[in-house]
N, C-alpha and C positions, 0 to 999 in steps of 0.2 A: 736834301741838297748838301753837297760838299764842294769845297773849293779845291783846286789842284794842290794847295798847300796842306790839305788834310789827307792826301793820298798816303797809303801804307800798304804793304804786302798783305794780301788776303781780303782787302776791301772789295765788296761786290758792287759794281755799278750797273745801272739800268740804262742801257744805250739803245734807243730805237726799239724798245720793247723786249730786248734780249738781255740776259744777265751775263755779265763779264766779271771775272775775278782778276785783280791785279797780281801778276806774278813778279814783275820787276818794274821799277820806275826810277827816273833820273831827272832832276831839275837841271836844265841847261841854261846858262846865261852867256850867250855869245858876246863877243866884243862889240859887234854891231847888230842892231835890231833888238826886238823884244825877247824876253825870256820865254821859255816853253818847257813843257814836261813831256819827256819821251817815255812811253809805257809799253809793256808787253802784257797783253790781256788774254785770258783763257776763257772760252765760252763754257759756262758752268754745266750746261746740258750736253753739248756735243763734244767738248774737249778741244775744239779748234783753237789754235793760238795765233794771234795777230799782233802786229805792232801798230800803235796809234799815238799820234802826237796831239797834245792839248796846249793851247796858249796859256801862259801863266795867269792865275787868278780866275779862270773860267769856272763857272758853277756847273756841276755834273750831278745828275740824279743818282742817289745811292739806293740800293735795295736792302731791305731788312731781312737778313738771313739768320734764322734761329738754329743754333747748333746745340743738340742735346745728346746726352748719353742715353742709349736705349739698349735693351737686351733682346737678342734674337731668340724668338720662341720656337717657330716651326715654319715649314713650307706647306702651304695649303693646296699644293698641286700646281698652282699657277703663280702665286705671289708669295713673298717672304713676309712673315708677320713679326713685328717688333713691338716691344712694350716699353713705355716710359717708366722708369723706376720710381719717380716721384708721384705722378698722377695716375699711374696704372692704365693710361690710355694706350690703346693698341693701334698700330699703323701698318697697313699693307703696302709693300713696296714691290714694284715690278722687277723682274730680272734685268731689264734694260737699264733701269736706274741703278741697280746694285752693281752691275758690270761684272768684271772678271773676278772680283773678290768673293763672289758666291761660291767659288770652288773651295775656299778655305774657311767657310762659315760653319761652326759647330753650334748646336743648341746651347743657350745660356751664355753666349759670347757677348761681351759688352762692346758696342760700337758707337761711333758718333754719327748721328743723322742730321743733315742740314736741310731745313725746310724754308720755303718762302711762301707766305700767305697760305699755309697748310699743305702746299704741294712739296713732296720730297724731291730734293735736287740731286743729292749724292749721299753715299754712305762711306765713311772712313773706318776701315778695320784697323785693329792694332797692327803695328809694323811687323811684328813677329807673332806667329802662332805656333803652338805645340800640338802636333798631330801624330797619331800612331800609324805605322805601316801595316796595312791589312794584307798586302800581297807583294812579294818580289821574289825573283829567282834567288836561290841560295847562293851565298858568297863562297868562294873557294879559299882554301888555306893559302896564305901568302898574299892575298889581295890587300893592297894598301891604299890609303887615301889619295896617293899621287897617281894611281892608275886611272882606269877608265871609269865610265858611269854606266848605270843600268836603270831601266824604268822601275818605279815603285808606285803602287796604288795606296793612297792615304785613306783614313777612315771617312773622309768627306766625299770620297770618290774621285778626287783630283789625282792626276798622274804627274809625277815629277821625276827628274833624273837625280839619282843618288850615287854615292861612291859604291864600289863593288862589295865592301865589307858590311853594308847595311843588311839586316835580316828582317823577316816578318816579325812583328811584335815590338820592334824598336820604336821609341818615341823620338821624333825629330823636331827641330826648330826650323821653321820655314818662313821666308820673307813673303808676306801676303801681297806685296805690290807686284812682284814679278815671278813668284813661285820658285825661287832659288833655294836650294838646300843650304842651311847655315850651320848645322851641326846636330849631334846627338844630344838628347837630354838625359842626364843621369838620374835614374829613379831613386 
């Protein structure tokens, strides 16, 4: 249990059997009437965002969320298998839980896995990942970064848009949250 004075960003609340993470909160003390706390909550499983107001001092159930660094090992055909580096315990995570980040996941990548009572909630990849281009159309002489873009296939199978001067074999820095090209990596 936590009081509204204990609220902080990232705290996970258990409201009516669902887990909600606090994105934003604001203590409000109006000139008239009691104080309250205005929050923006994100459903941990579905990603739905809602606004909710709590009276100041109200007790709210908190959920114990265990965040651990784990290493991605392999895909067994249906699930992704991760290993805890300290206990060597392996955990299978479904593609639905992993989400869009699976497109940028290479073997031996260290990610943060959040679990609640042994159930995986979500996986946080590093913000940027370095991947090699396995296929793209050749660039033409004179193409510059201010020009257009073309599709490129990365070593994980993900397809992103890159500037025209990128060639097959180049190593790129990619934003794992939205798949945007961030730059070339010098070898």
